[in-house]
N, C-alpha and C positions, 0 to 999 in steps of 0.2 A: 750144814754150815751155820755158824752162829749169827746172831743178829748183827746187822750192819747199820751204822749211823751215817746219815747224810749230813756232813758238817756244815753244808750251806743252809740247810733248813733248821738245824738244831739251835734252839735259843737258850739252852742250859737250864731249863726250868726244873729238872729233877723228877718229873712225873714218872719217867721210865725207871729210874733208880728206886723210887718208892714202891713201884709195882712189882719189881723183880723179886721173886721168892728165893733166889739163890745169891742175892747180893753180888751179881755179876756186872753191875753197872756203877761206875763212878762218874761224877760230873765236876769238871773244873769249869772251863768256859763252855765246853760242849761235852756231851755224853761220850763215854768210852766203855766198850764192852770187853770184859775179860773172857776170852774165848774158852779158857779152861773151866770156867764156871757156868757158861751159858748152855742151857739144855734145849734151846729153841722152843720154849713154851709159848711165846707170843704175847706174854703179859705186857711187855714194854711196847710192843707194836700197838696194842689196843689202848694203852695209856697215853701215848704221845699225841698231844693236841696239834702238833705241827706236821704229823705224818713223816717224821724224819727217820724212822727206823723200819727196817724190813728184814725178814728172814729170807736169805737167798739159798 
């Protein structure tokens, strides 16, 4: 299952999008993962300073 963003914790900083090698994350007010591009590598999880992303 792709990365899941906790919208309550996400502050929209964009660190996850910058870390994603597949450009699977866009950030408006909060991060959003494109499930078709996410390969569950975990780069976004490691990059998120808020702990708002997890691979389920």
